[in-house]
N, C-alpha and C positions, 0 to 999 in steps of 0.2 A: 471495389470501392478502395481507393487510395488512403492510406492512414499513416500515422507517425507513431512511433514508440519513444517514450522518454524514461531516460536511465540516468542516474549519477554514480559516480564512484569517488572516493577519497583515500587519503593516504593508508589508514590502516586496514582497507579491505585487503582480502587475500587475493592474489593475481590469479590463482588457479581456478578459485570459486569464480572470481569476475570473468574470466575466459569462458567457464562453462555457462554461465549466464547469457553471455553475448552468442554463444553458439546455440541456446535453446532460441534465442529470438530470430536468429536467421535461418535456423533449419525448421521453419514452419510449414505447414501444408499451405497456408495464405501468408506471404511475405509482405512485410511493411514496406511502403515507399521510401521510407527514411527511418533511421535510428538516430535520435538526438541524444547525445552523451554529453553530459556536463561533469567536468573534472573539478570537483570542489576543492580547490587549494592545490599546494604542490604535492606531487606523488613521487614515490620512488621509482627507478627505471625499471623495476619488474613490471609494475603495472603501465608504465609507458611502453614497455615493449609490447605488451598484449594488445594496446591499441593500435600501435603502429602495426603490428602482424595483421589486425583485422581491418585496418584500413587498405592495407595492400591488396586485400581479397574482396572488400565490399564498399563499393564507390559510394553506397548510399548512407554510411556512417558519417555522420555530422557531428564535430567535436568542438565543444565550447570550454575554453580553459578560463578558469577564475583565480585570480592572484591570491585570494585568501579562502580559507576554509569558512563557509558561511552557514553551514548547517543544511540539514535535510529539507527544511521547509522553503528557504530561499533558494536552495539548488533546483528544487522540482519547479518553482516559480519561474526561473530563468530558463528550464528545460521545456516547460509548456509554452512560453511565450516564443520560442524559437522553433517551435513546431510548425510547420507548413500546411499540414492538413486539419481538416475540422474534427476528424476522428483520431483520438490519440489514446494508446494503451500504456499505461504504467507497469515498470518493471524495476525489480532491486537487483543489486550488484552481485549478491550472492545466492539467489534462488535459481530455479529452474522450471520454465514454463513448459505444459505439455505440448506435444507437437502439433495440436490442432487446436489449441488454445484461441488463437486470433479468428480462426475459420468458424469457430462456434459464436464467438461473441459478435462478428459482424453479421451472422445469420439472425440473431436476435434483433439488430437494428434493422434490418432489411424487413422484417416480419412487424415490426412495431416501430412506426417512424416517429412518435413521441416520446420514446426512450432517451433518456439523459445520460443514463450510466447503466453498464452491466458488469457485475462481479461474479464470482463464484467460489467454492470450497477452496481450501489449502489442505495440503498434506505435510505435516512437519516432520522432519527427519534429522538424524544424527549421522553424521560420516558419509553415509552412501544412501540413496534414494531408496535402496531395498529396505532400509531400517526405519520403517514409519513409526514415530511414537505417538502420534496423535493426529487427528482431523479436526479441523475448525470448521463446522457448519455455520452457515448465516441463514437468515431468513431470505424466502425467496421473492415473494409477490410483494409490490408497492406499499399495500397497506400494511403488511407486517413488517417490511423493513422499517417504515416509519413510526411504527408502535416500538419496535425494538431498539431504535436509536434512542428512544426516552432513558434508556437504561445502560446501553453499552452500543459501541460503534458496530454498525450494521454491515460493514464492507471489510474485505481483507485488502488493503490498498494494493499490494502486489498483484492483485487479480484484474484490477477494473481497467475497463476500456469506456471512454466517455466522449460526449460532445465537447469540442474545446469551445464552441461559441457559449454554450449553456453554462460550463464552468466559468468563462471569463464573466460571463453576466452576473455571476454569484460572488465575484471578486477575484476569482482565482485562488491559486495557493498562497497563503500568507502564514507568516511564521507564528508557530505555537509550539512550545517545547513538547517534542514526542506526541502531538496531536494535530499536527497540521492536517492530516487526512479527515479526520472526525470533524474538525472545525468547518472544513470545506463542505462535508457532507450536510451538515447542519444548516449552513448557508444556501446551499443548494434545495434542500428541504424548504426553506423560507422563500424561495424563489418560484417555487412551485415546479420543480423537477420531478420526471417520474423514474423510479429506481426498479431495478431487477437483479436478482442473482440466478447464476444457473446452478442446478443441483448436482455439480459435478467438480471432481478437482481440476482445477486450471494451473496451479502452480506448486511446485515441490519447494517448501521453504525450510530452509537450513537453520537448524537450532544448535546452540552451545550451552555450555554450563552456566554461562552468566546471561543467558537470554531472559531468565525470569527475574533475575536480580535488577536488570534495567527497568524493570517494571514495578519498581519500589523506590522508597526513598522520599524524604521530603519534597524534593523538587518536582518529581513526578506527580506526587500526590497534590502539591500546589496547583500545578498545571491543570490537573482534572477537575480539581474542585472549582477552579476559576470557570472551566468550560460548563460545569454544571450551572454555575451562575448565570452564564451566558444564556444557556437554555431557558433558565426561569425568567430572566428579563424579556426573552423574546417570546414567552408565553408558549414554549415546547411543552415544558413541563410545570407542574406546581409547585409551591413551596415546600409542602410536604414531601412530594418525590426528590426534590433537590437535597433535603436534609437526609433523607434515606439514602440516596445514592452516595452523599458525601461521606456518610458514617461507615457504610461498606467498604469504600476505597481507603478510608483511614484504617482501619482494621487490617484489610489486605496488604495495602501498600507501605504501612508506615510500622504497624505494631507487631506483624508477624515476622518470624526470621525467614530468609529466603528459601530454606528447605521446605517449610511449611506453606510457602506461596507457590513454590513449585508443585507440590502435591495439588494443591488447589485447583491451579490452572490445569494441569495434566489430568485429575480426575473429574473435576466438577465442570470446567469450561471446554473440555475436548472430549472426544470420543475416540475409541480404539478403531482401527481398520477391521472391518469386516463384523 
């Protein structure tokens, strides 16, 4: 089954991490028919050199240059719209896919033709993939995923592979500050999509000291609060659940210092390897 991989890069990405991410895409047990790379605005020579080097080796690397930085949501929209195949996998520019990730996901789609999206677990690491600091599990079955999404995002976006027609039927990627993925999954839920997560690690996700800081602040909280209201207006959650979800986010994302927020995410929302 031919499929595309969609990935984007921008000026502040680390070129060495970006190169490792691309290598993990091309060195798969089942290789993509094309890799669509969106360059989100002007980039330094160090990143451009990585792109040129990869293009010289991989003829299926399709590069789209945007004149200005438009952000994740818009870059993902452009990438998806330029994918040639009905099956599309998402990848981030500083993460590392396990070598048989695509093979495992394609097998799921072959076994169940009704599936719309397949994701999986992530292993979070610092500096080197051998230094695993946490694992983000997600619910596995369709009913559990749809129940879980009433409180938290049910997919690790950097692990997903999905049916492009079904994603486009739900409106595709639309900009929503730091939540373009959650917003898409909710619209897919409303459109009747069928979900699945694999109970295995599919991607090693790179963490940094400010990873948890980015999950806080008034702008981040406002974005999530509006998403909760969207769920309420579309009868996904009740008014009481919306209020509860917003209150929890207010405490964690605004009132707590970054050090405490990091502890909460690492100890309560993640599990240790083994």
